[in-house]
C-alpha positions, 0 to 999 in steps of 0.5 A: 583621136579625141582629146580628153582635155578641152581648155579655153580662155574664159575672157578676151586677151584685153579682159581678166586672165582665166583658163576654163579646163573642161574634161570631155567625159569626166563630168568635171572642170577645172579653173586656173584663176578666178577673175571675171567669170561672167562668160561662164554659165552656171552649168559650167561652173557647177562642173568645177571640182578644183581651182588653181589661183596664181595670186590674189590680185583682184583680176585673178580672184574677184570671181570667187564670190560668183563661183561659191554662190553657185556651188554653195548648195552642192554636196561635193567639195570645191578644192582651191589652190593658191600662194602663201597667205591664200587661206587667210584670204579665203577666210577673209572672203567667207567672213564677209558674209552672214551665214545665219541661214546655213547650219548642221541641216545644210547641204554638206558643201566644203571648201577644201583650201591649200597653199603652195609654198614652193615646192610643196603644199605646206598648209591646208584647211577645210571651211564647211557650210554646216559649221558657217564656214569656220576655219578648220586646219587639216593635214596637208596631202602627201604629194611629190615635189612640185605637185598640187594634185595627183590622180591616176589619170593626170597630175597638176605642177606648180611653180612660184614666179616673181611678180614682186609677190609670189605668183603660181604657174601651173601645168597639167599633164595626162599620164597616158592617153587611152582612147576606145576604138569604137569600131573595134568595140562593136567588132568584138561585140563588147558592151559599153559600161563602167568596165571600160573605165576600169580597163583604162585604168589598168592599161595606164597602170601597165597591168598586163595580166589582169581580168575584166569583169564584163557584163553578159561575158564574165571574167575576160583577160585584159590581154585578149582584148587590150591591143584591138580595143584600145589606142594607147598614146602620149598623155595631152599636156598644157601649162598656164603662165601669167604675171610673172617678171622677166628674169632668168630664174623665172625663165628657168622655171617656166621652161621646166614647167612648159617643156614640150607641152601641147599648149601654152597659155601665156601672158603678153602684157607689153610690146617689147618697145615698152620693155622698161614698162613691163620690168617696172610692172613685173610682167612679160612682153609679147616677144619674151612670151613667144621666145619662151614658148619657142625655147620650151618647144610647145606645140601651140601658144596662146597669148593673153593678159594684154594691157588695155593701153594697146586696145587700139592696136588690135592683134599687135601683141599677138603678132609680135608673139607669134613672130618670136614663137615661130622665127622665120 
C-alpha cells in the first residue's frame, strides 16, 4: 500500500531544522519550520500550502524571505501558523520590503497567518499583495482544542513546549487511509477520474448508503464496489519535535503528541555526557530523544538538529539516540 504523506528533513542533521512533507497525490506540500530552504527547488516550494513554525529563532525562520519571493505571484494563499507574537514578526518581515510594484491589479496572493496560544488558535491576520501587505485582523478559525489545521483527510495538532520561550511541536495524523486496488479497478471495468476522490471521502466519513456518479455508468451504490475496490487501513501519522527543554511537563506533552506515530522527527542536540549544556540551552540530549521515542511507542525515529560542536563525531549522536530508542 502506498503512503500518502512523504516526509523528509530539508537539511542535514547539523544544519537548520526543517521538515518537508509532500502529499503524494495531492499536488501540495507542508513545511515544519522555515530555516535554510536552499535544498528545496522552486517547484517544491510552489507546492507549499501551509507552514508550521515552531518559533522564530533565526535557524527556524530565516527561509521566510525565499518562500515569499517564490510564492509572490501565485494566486493561492500561503497559510502560516506560529507561536504567540508570530503575526507581529511576519508583519515586520513584510514591512522590511518596498511594495510600490504591487497594487489592486496584482495577482491576488495572500498570507494567512495564525498564532497558537495553547490550547487554541487565538489570533489571525491576512496580508494581501493587492493591499501592499497591510495587516488585516480576521476571526480565528473554529478548530478543536490542540488542533491548528483540520481537513477531511487529516489534521495537524500542536503543543507549546518550554524552550525558554514557547516552541511549538506538531503532529500530523491522517484520518483513515483509503487506497484504490488498481487490479480491482481494472477487473470491475471502472474508469479513473474525480469520482474516486468522492468515493474515498465517503469511505472516510463512514457513509455506507451513498451513491457514486461514475462516467459512462451513471449512479452506482458505494456498497456494491467498496469492499472490492478499496483497501481501508489506519491513517499515517508523524510528529515533529524540536527546541525543547528537558522537563516533566515537556515530556508529558511530547508523549501525548507523538503517541504511536509512524515516524517521529526529534531533536538530539547534545550527547548525554553534556547534559548540563543541554539543560542550560533548553535542548534535548540524544539519549532523552531516544528515550522519549521509546516511551511514545513510535515506529520509526529520525534525529536532527545536532550541535555543530560534535561535527567531528559523525553519527555519534544518532547512535546514542538509537541505543535509548531500542534498548537491548
